[in-house]
Structure formats: C-alpha cells, structure tokens
PLY file of the C-alpha trace (Angstrom):
ply
format ascii 1.0
element vertex 81
property float x
property float y
property float z
element edge 80
property int vertex1
property int vertex2
end_header
-94.29 -7.28 -84.27
-94.93 -11.03 -84.20
-95.95 -10.90 -80.55
-98.37 -8.06 -81.20
-99.86 -9.99 -84.09
-100.30 -13.08 -81.92
-101.91 -11.18 -79.07
-104.19 -8.84 -80.97
-105.33 -11.24 -83.72
-106.81 -13.45 -81.02
-104.59 -16.40 -81.93
-105.18 -19.06 -79.31
-102.20 -21.35 -79.85
-98.66 -20.63 -80.97
-95.73 -23.01 -81.32
-92.11 -22.34 -82.16
-89.41 -24.78 -83.09
-86.45 -23.26 -81.31
-86.11 -21.00 -78.29
-84.18 -17.82 -79.05
-81.06 -17.52 -76.90
-79.82 -14.41 -78.74
-82.64 -12.17 -77.62
-84.16 -11.33 -81.00
-87.52 -12.85 -80.14
-89.83 -10.68 -78.09
-92.62 -13.01 -77.00
-91.14 -13.96 -73.63
-89.70 -10.47 -73.01
-93.07 -8.83 -73.52
-94.83 -11.53 -71.51
-92.44 -10.88 -68.61
-93.48 -7.21 -68.47
-96.95 -8.35 -67.36
-98.51 -5.50 -69.39
-100.72 -7.83 -71.45
-101.30 -10.57 -68.86
-104.93 -11.12 -69.89
-104.01 -11.61 -73.55
-101.05 -13.87 -72.79
-103.28 -15.97 -70.52
-105.54 -16.64 -73.52
-102.68 -17.98 -75.69
-101.33 -21.51 -75.36
-97.59 -21.29 -76.07
-95.79 -24.49 -77.07
-92.00 -24.30 -77.03
-89.90 -26.71 -79.08
-92.57 -29.41 -79.45
-90.61 -31.76 -81.73
-86.97 -32.67 -81.30
-86.44 -33.48 -85.00
-87.80 -30.08 -86.08
-85.72 -28.36 -83.39
-82.58 -29.99 -84.81
-83.54 -28.98 -88.36
-84.14 -25.41 -87.20
-80.74 -25.38 -85.50
-79.16 -26.43 -88.82
-81.01 -23.68 -90.67
-79.99 -21.09 -88.06
-76.35 -22.16 -88.40
-76.55 -21.58 -92.14
-78.24 -18.23 -91.58
-75.46 -17.17 -89.17
-72.96 -17.31 -92.05
-75.22 -15.47 -94.50
-73.89 -11.99 -95.33
-77.45 -10.61 -95.03
-77.77 -11.74 -91.42
-78.23 -8.63 -89.24
-75.16 -9.46 -87.14
-72.99 -9.73 -90.25
-74.45 -6.53 -91.66
-73.57 -4.71 -88.43
-70.03 -6.08 -88.55
-69.69 -4.78 -92.11
-70.74 -1.28 -91.04
-69.19 -1.13 -87.57
-65.82 -2.92 -87.54
-64.82 -4.55 -84.27
0 1
1 2
2 3
3 4
4 5
5 6
6 7
7 8
8 9
9 10
10 11
11 12
12 13
13 14
14 15
15 16
16 17
17 18
18 19
19 20
20 21
21 22
22 23
23 24
24 25
25 26
26 27
27 28
28 29
29 30
30 31
31 32
32 33
33 34
34 35
35 36
36 37
37 38
38 39
39 40
40 41
41 42
42 43
43 44
44 45
45 46
46 47
47 48
48 49
49 50
50 51
51 52
52 53
53 54
54 55
55 56
56 57
57 58
58 59
59 60
60 61
61 62
62 63
63 64
64 65
65 66
66 67
67 68
68 69
69 70
70 71
71 72
72 73
73 74
74 75
75 76
76 77
77 78
78 79
79 80
C-alpha cells in the first residue's frame, strides 16, 4: 500500500531510516518486478540517510519485536510452533 501511494501520488522523493531485512516492506520487491519502471524512475529513493536515525529506528524495532501486538507474536499466539 505504501509503495502504491508513493508511485501514484507522484511523490518525487522518499527516504526511509532502516532497510527491511524481514521482507515486510514492498518497495524494492515491487521495483524488482519492473512493472512500474517509469514511475520508479521518477522517484528518488534514499535509503538509511542518517546513521543516528538508523540506530534509533533499530532500537524502536527491537522494542516492537517484543510487543504482543507485533504480527509475528500474534501469529505465534494463534499458530503454536
């Protein structure tokens, strides 16, 4: 949904603080399909521009990982390992 919003709202620059190694983010996945090449070409993407903000985001993500409302924890509650 975020990627669609970026592409079709004609946003010209997008930055994110932390690359997603878990695969929840779709920006790069959709870009790799080459379906919307023209639109992606029009967007300047800036990955992890500031080290201090990246570290802060990593701290916040660590806290979120232990939150019972995190999707991974919700799945574990419904589907025991």
